[in-house]
C-alpha positions as CSV (number, residue, x, y, z in Angstrom):
1,M,18.8,26.4,2.4
2,R,19.6,22.7,2.9
3,T,22.9,21.4,1.6
4,A,22.8,18.3,-0.5
5,E,24.5,16.4,2.3
6,Q,21.7,17.5,4.7
7,V,19.0,16.4,2.3
8,F,20.6,12.9,2.1
9,E,21.1,12.7,5.8
10,L,17.5,13.8,6.4
11,F,16.4,10.5,4.8
12,G,19.0,8.4,6.5
13,F,21.6,8.0,3.7
14,K,25.3,8.7,3.9
15,I,26.8,9.5,0.5
16,T,30.2,10.8,-0.3
17,T,30.7,14.4,-1.4
18,G,32.0,13.1,-4.8
19,R,28.9,11.0,-5.3
20,I,26.7,14.0,-4.5
21,D,28.6,16.2,-6.9
22,S,28.1,13.6,-9.6
23,L,24.4,13.3,-8.9
24,L,23.9,17.1,-9.0
25,R,25.8,17.4,-12.3
26,K,23.5,14.8,-13.8
27,S,20.4,16.5,-12.3
28,K,21.0,19.5,-14.5
29,N,20.6,17.4,-17.6
30,W,17.8,15.1,-16.3
31,A,15.6,17.9,-14.9
32,S,15.0,19.3,-18.4
33,N,13.6,15.9,-19.4
34,F,11.0,15.8,-16.6
35,S,7.6,16.4,-18.1
36,R,5.5,17.6,-15.2
37,D,6.6,21.1,-14.0
38,S,4.4,20.8,-10.9
39,D,6.3,17.7,-9.7
40,R,9.7,19.4,-10.4
41,R,8.6,22.4,-8.4
42,R,7.5,20.2,-5.5
43,Y,10.9,18.7,-5.3
44,E,12.8,21.9,-5.8
45,N,10.7,23.7,-3.1
46,F,11.4,20.8,-0.8
47,C,15.2,20.7,-0.9
48,N,16.2,23.9,-2.8
49,E,18.0,21.7,-5.4
50,P,17.2,20.7,-8.9
51,Y,15.0,17.7,-9.3
52,V,17.1,14.5,-9.9
53,Q,15.3,12.0,-12.1
54,H,16.4,8.4,-11.6
55,S,14.9,6.7,-14.5
56,T,14.9,7.0,-18.2
57,P,12.4,9.7,-19.5
58,K,9.2,8.1,-20.8
59,R,8.9,7.5,-24.5
60,S,5.6,7.8,-26.4
61,D,5.3,4.0,-26.5
62,D,5.8,3.7,-22.8
63,R,2.1,4.4,-21.9
64,L,1.5,1.0,-20.3
65,S,5.1,-0.1,-19.8
66,P,5.9,-1.4,-16.3
67,T,8.9,0.9,-16.3
68,S,6.9,4.1,-17.1
69,G,6.6,5.1,-13.5
70,H,9.3,6.3,-11.2
71,V,10.5,5.7,-7.7
72,R,10.8,9.3,-6.9
73,S,12.9,8.8,-3.9
74,T,14.5,12.0,-3.5
75,F,15.0,10.4,-1.0
76,L,16.4,7.0,-1.5
77,M,18.7,8.6,-4.1
78,S,19.8,5.0,-4.7
79,T,19.7,2.2,-7.1
80,L,16.0,1.4,-6.4
81,S,14.4,2.5,-9.7
82,H,10.8,1.7,-10.4
83,S,11.8,-1.2,-12.5
84,H,14.1,-2.5,-9.8
85,V,11.4,-2.6,-7.2
86,I,9.0,-4.2,-9.6
87,Q,11.6,-6.8,-10.4
88,I,11.9,-7.6,-6.6
89,A,8.1,-7.8,-6.5
90,K,8.1,-10.2,-9.4
91,S,10.5,-12.5,-7.6
92,V,8.3,-12.9,-4.5
93,I,5.2,-13.9,-6.5
94,P,4.7,-17.6,-6.1
95,P,4.8,-19.4,-9.5
96,L,1.8,-21.4,-10.4
97,H,2.3,-25.1,-10.9
98,H,0.2,-28.3,-10.9
99,G,1.6,-29.5,-7.5
100,M,0.1,-26.6,-5.6
101,H,-2.9,-27.1,-3.3
102,K,-5.7,-24.7,-2.3
103,G,-4.5,-22.0,0.1
104,Q,-0.8,-22.1,-0.7
105,A,-1.0,-18.8,-2.7
106,G,-2.7,-17.0,0.1
107,R,-5.6,-16.9,2.6
108,V,-6.6,-13.3,3.2
109,A,-9.3,-12.1,5.7
110,V,-11.1,-8.8,5.6
111,L,-12.5,-7.4,8.8
112,G,-15.3,-5.0,8.0
113,G,-18.7,-4.5,6.5
114,C,-21.8,-3.2,8.3
115,Q,-25.4,-2.3,7.3
116,E,-24.4,1.0,5.7
117,Y,-21.2,-0.2,4.0
118,T,-21.2,-3.5,2.1
119,G,-19.3,-2.5,-1.0
120,A,-15.9,-1.8,0.6
121,P,-15.3,-5.2,2.1
122,Y,-16.4,-6.8,-1.2
123,F,-13.9,-4.6,-3.2
124,A,-11.1,-5.5,-0.8
125,A,-11.8,-9.2,-0.6
126,I,-12.4,-9.8,-4.4
127,T,-9.3,-7.8,-5.2
128,A,-7.2,-10.1,-2.9
129,L,-8.6,-13.1,-4.9
130,K,-8.0,-11.5,-8.3
131,V,-4.5,-10.5,-7.5
132,G,-3.8,-14.2,-6.7
133,A,-4.8,-15.3,-3.2
134,D,-6.6,-18.6,-3.2
135,L,-9.1,-17.9,-0.5
136,S,-10.7,-14.6,0.7
137,H,-12.8,-14.3,3.8
138,V,-15.0,-11.4,5.1
139,F,-15.9,-11.0,8.7
140,C,-18.9,-8.6,8.8
141,T,-22.0,-7.8,10.8
142,S,-25.1,-10.0,10.4
143,S,-26.9,-7.2,8.5
144,A,-24.2,-7.0,5.9
145,A,-23.6,-10.7,5.2
146,T,-26.4,-11.5,2.8
147,V,-25.7,-8.5,0.7
148,I,-21.9,-9.2,0.5
149,K,-22.6,-12.9,-0.3
150,S,-24.9,-11.8,-3.2
151,Y,-22.1,-9.8,-4.8
152,S,-19.9,-12.9,-5.3
153,P,-20.1,-16.6,-4.5
154,E,-16.3,-16.7,-4.4
155,L,-16.1,-15.0,-1.0
156,I,-16.4,-16.8,2.3
157,V,-18.6,-14.5,4.4
158,H,-18.9,-14.8,8.2
159,P,-21.8,-12.8,9.8
160,V,-20.2,-12.6,13.3
161,L,-18.6,-9.2,13.7
162,D,-21.5,-7.9,15.9
163,S,-22.1,-11.1,17.8
164,L,-21.5,-11.5,21.6
165,T,-18.8,-14.1,20.8
166,A,-17.2,-12.2,17.9
167,V,-13.7,-12.0,19.3
168,T,-13.6,-15.7,20.1
169,E,-15.1,-16.8,16.8
170,I,-12.8,-14.6,14.7
171,S,-9.7,-15.5,16.8
172,Q,-10.3,-19.2,16.1
173,W,-9.8,-18.5,12.4
174,L,-6.7,-16.3,12.6
175,P,-4.2,-19.2,12.5
176,R,-5.5,-20.2,9.1
177,F,-4.9,-16.8,7.5
178,H,-1.7,-15.3,6.0
179,S,-2.8,-11.6,6.3
180,L,-5.6,-9.5,7.8
181,V,-7.2,-6.4,6.2
182,V,-8.9,-4.2,8.8
183,G,-11.3,-1.4,8.1
184,P,-13.1,-1.5,4.8
185,G,-16.8,-0.8,5.5
186,L,-16.2,-1.2,9.2
187,G,-18.1,1.9,10.3
188,R,-17.6,3.7,13.7
189,D,-19.9,1.9,16.0
190,R,-18.2,1.8,19.4
191,Q,-19.0,-1.9,20.0
192,L,-17.6,-2.9,16.7
193,L,-14.4,-0.9,17.2
194,E,-13.9,-2.5,20.6
195,I,-14.2,-5.9,19.0
196,V,-11.8,-5.1,16.2
197,S,-9.3,-3.7,18.7
198,E,-9.3,-7.1,20.5
199,V,-9.0,-9.0,17.2
200,I,-6.0,-6.8,16.2
201,Q,-4.3,-7.7,19.5
202,K,-4.9,-11.4,18.8
203,A,-3.5,-11.1,15.3
204,K,-0.4,-9.3,16.6
205,E,0.2,-12.2,19.0
206,Q,0.5,-14.4,16.0
207,Q,2.7,-12.0,14.0
208,L,0.0,-11.8,11.3
209,P,0.6,-9.1,8.7
210,I,-2.1,-6.5,9.0
211,V,-3.3,-3.8,6.6
212,I,-5.3,-1.0,8.2
213,D,-7.4,1.3,6.1
214,A,-10.6,3.4,6.2
215,D,-12.4,3.2,9.6
216,G,-9.6,1.0,10.8
217,L,-7.5,4.2,10.6
218,F,-10.1,6.0,12.7
219,L,-9.6,3.3,15.3
220,V,-5.8,3.8,15.2
221,T,-6.2,7.6,15.4
222,Q,-8.3,7.1,18.6
223,N,-5.7,4.8,20.1
224,P,-2.3,4.8,18.3
225,D,-0.9,2.3,20.8
226,I,-3.0,-0.4,19.3
227,I,-0.5,-0.6,16.4
228,R,2.6,1.2,17.7
229,G,5.7,-0.8,17.2
230,Y,4.1,-3.5,15.2
231,T,6.2,-3.6,12.1
232,N,4.1,-6.2,10.4
233,A,1.4,-3.6,9.9
234,V,0.8,-1.2,7.0
235,L,-1.4,1.8,7.3
236,T,-2.9,3.3,4.1
237,P,-4.3,6.8,4.9
238,N,-5.6,9.2,2.4
239,V,-4.9,12.9,2.7
240,A,-7.6,13.6,5.4
241,E,-6.9,10.4,7.3
242,F,-3.1,11.2,7.3
243,D,-3.8,14.7,8.6
244,R,-5.9,13.4,11.5
245,L,-3.5,10.6,12.4
246,Y,-0.4,12.9,12.2
247,E,-2.0,15.5,14.5
248,R,-3.0,12.8,17.0
249,V,0.4,11.1,17.2
250,L,2.7,14.1,17.0
251,G,0.4,16.7,18.6
252,T,0.8,19.2,15.8
253,K,-0.4,19.7,12.3
254,Q,1.6,18.3,9.4
255,D,3.4,20.6,6.9
256,P,1.9,19.7,3.5
257,S,4.9,21.2,1.7
258,E,7.1,18.3,3.0
259,P,5.0,15.2,2.6
260,I,8.0,12.8,2.6
261,A,9.4,14.1,5.8
262,M,5.9,14.1,7.4
263,A,5.2,10.5,6.4
264,K,8.6,9.4,7.6
265,E,8.2,11.2,11.0
266,L,4.8,9.6,11.5
267,S,6.1,6.2,10.8
268,K,9.0,6.7,13.3
269,Q,6.6,7.9,16.0
270,L,4.5,4.9,15.5
271,G,7.5,2.6,16.0
272,H,8.4,2.2,12.4
273,V,5.0,0.9,11.2
274,T,4.9,1.2,7.4
275,V,2.8,4.1,6.3
276,V,1.4,4.5,2.7
277,Q,0.4,8.1,2.3
278,K,-2.0,8.0,-0.6
279,G,-2.1,11.0,-3.0
280,S,-1.0,12.2,-6.4
281,H,2.1,10.3,-5.5
282,D,2.0,7.5,-2.9
283,V,4.7,8.0,-0.3
284,I,5.7,4.7,1.3
285,T,8.0,4.6,4.3
286,N,8.9,2.6,7.4
287,G,10.6,5.6,9.0
288,D,14.0,4.6,7.6
289,K,13.5,3.9,3.9
290,V,11.2,5.8,1.6
291,L,9.7,4.8,-1.8
292,V,7.5,7.1,-3.8
293,C,5.2,5.5,-6.3
294,S,4.3,7.7,-9.3
295,E,3.0,5.1,-11.7
296,E,0.5,7.1,-13.7
297,G,-3.2,6.6,-12.7
298,S,-6.1,8.7,-13.7
299,P,-7.9,11.8,-12.5
300,R,-11.0,9.8,-11.4
301,R,-11.6,9.8,-7.7
302,C,-14.6,7.5,-7.1
303,G,-15.1,5.7,-3.9
304,G,-13.6,2.2,-3.4
305,Q,-10.1,2.7,-4.9
306,G,-8.6,2.5,-1.5
307,D,-10.3,-0.8,-0.9
308,L,-8.8,-2.2,-4.1
309,L,-5.4,-1.2,-2.8
310,S,-5.9,-2.7,0.7
311,G,-7.0,-6.0,-0.9
312,A,-4.1,-6.2,-3.2
313,L,-1.8,-5.3,-0.3
314,G,-3.2,-8.2,1.8
315,T,-2.1,-10.6,-0.9
316,F,1.3,-9.0,-1.6
317,L,2.1,-8.8,2.1
318,F,1.9,-12.6,2.4
319,W,3.9,-13.2,-0.7
320,S,6.6,-10.8,0.4
321,K,6.8,-12.1,3.9
322,Q,6.9,-15.6,2.6
323,A,10.0,-14.7,0.7
324,V,11.6,-13.3,3.8
325,D,10.6,-16.3,6.0
326,S,12.0,-18.7,3.4
327,N,15.3,-16.8,3.4
328,N,15.0,-16.2,-0.3
329,E,17.9,-13.7,-0.4
330,S,18.2,-13.9,-4.2
331,C,14.9,-12.0,-4.6
332,G,16.6,-8.8,-3.2
333,I,13.7,-8.0,-0.9
334,D,16.2,-7.0,1.9
335,Q,17.0,-3.9,-0.2
336,C,13.7,-2.3,0.7
337,G,12.0,-4.6,3.3
338,Y,9.0,-6.8,2.8
339,T,6.3,-4.3,3.8
340,L,7.6,-1.6,1.5
341,C,8.0,-4.0,-1.4
342,A,4.4,-5.2,-0.9
343,A,3.1,-1.7,-0.6
344,Y,4.9,-0.4,-3.7
345,A,3.8,-3.4,-5.8
346,S,0.2,-2.9,-4.7
347,C,0.2,0.9,-5.3
348,S,1.7,0.3,-8.8
349,L,-1.0,-2.3,-9.6
350,T,-3.8,-0.1,-8.3
351,R,-2.7,2.9,-10.3
352,L,-2.4,0.9,-13.5
353,C,-5.8,-0.6,-13.0
354,N,-7.1,2.9,-12.6
355,K,-5.4,4.1,-15.8
356,M,-6.6,1.2,-17.9
357,A,-10.2,1.5,-16.6
358,F,-10.2,5.3,-17.2
359,R,-9.0,4.8,-20.8
360,E,-12.0,2.7,-21.5
361,N,-14.7,4.4,-19.4
362,G,-13.5,8.0,-18.8
363,R,-15.6,10.0,-16.4
364,S,-18.0,7.1,-15.7
365,T,-15.2,4.9,-14.4
366,T,-16.0,3.1,-11.1
367,T,-14.0,0.8,-8.8
368,T,-15.8,-2.2,-10.4
369,D,-14.3,-1.1,-13.8
370,M,-10.9,-1.0,-12.1
371,I,-11.2,-4.4,-10.6
372,A,-12.0,-5.8,-14.1
373,Q,-8.6,-4.6,-15.2
374,I,-6.6,-6.4,-12.5
375,S,-5.7,-9.3,-14.7
376,K,-4.4,-7.2,-17.5
377,A,-2.6,-4.8,-15.2
378,F,-1.0,-7.7,-13.3
379,I,0.3,-9.3,-16.5
380,T,1.7,-6.0,-17.7
381,L,3.5,-5.3,-14.5
382,Y,4.5,-8.7,-13.2
383,E,4.4,-11.3,-15.9
384,K,5.8,-9.7,-19.0
385,N,9.5,-9.8,-19.5
């Protein structure tokens, strides 16, 4: 059985015995208010201690409240409540004013899209726009370009990903972008993966924030060194992708009963690259700090939801990094780091879009329905007082 001190130290936190005793006394009262027995059991099985809930139990009128989720950081055991992290995210969002010019709120590029998969890059790119980026580009194969263009005139589509000069052409654009989303609809063609590998190296040279999802994660699983140690990157694996990546990097299968420890260890072994382990709760870690997003979503699991997340993350990564680069200490982003802040904000938004869409459409909910909820969800989380 782990002691309370060992649990805290496992996640990198030194807390006095008196503080631990205080938390454990409170946990006896708070645990009884936690509504989902399965979540409480998951926590108790993990550390052999009662579940400690860090935020006020949900009221019946909290269904769409931005504070209705929890940062279940067993784990941070700190002052970073859900509302606290959301408040930090609010502070990094650039305010709109009449003096702004096109591109200031974000220029995001999506690297992906082939003949078989044209929806994924569209979902990611249009989400980046609807979250608040000014310009959204898609670099895809020539066979996918016309289809993606037909989805929306708002996207700038480059049919160059399979050309002989792809690396040169894409690299010329990289200095104009604030973030790069790699993987949606990429496919696993060897030539395309080699091109994308080279583009990632070029993006790293410019310290460009990179989101890696879908077949981009397949590429990283084949060659983890492509991203190892690059702390401006965020990986967003689902359960199956996480299993494969963990086994490739650590040489052993993960223990699904300890998801937080597994995610943290994977991040460490990758040189503290931020990992977002998607699931019933999204585990977000850079190997040192851990956030767990439990904003309520829906039971619907249609394809494309991960693309919505990666597009939102492309925008939020720029905003969060901009706050760091401008030395905006008042926003509090140093408390969790810019990649964790961006990831938590994006996970919360994606889950709320999912919840709102499911409320209207039920079993027939699709990612298109979720994208239609971005405006309302964004206002609910980030613009209401």
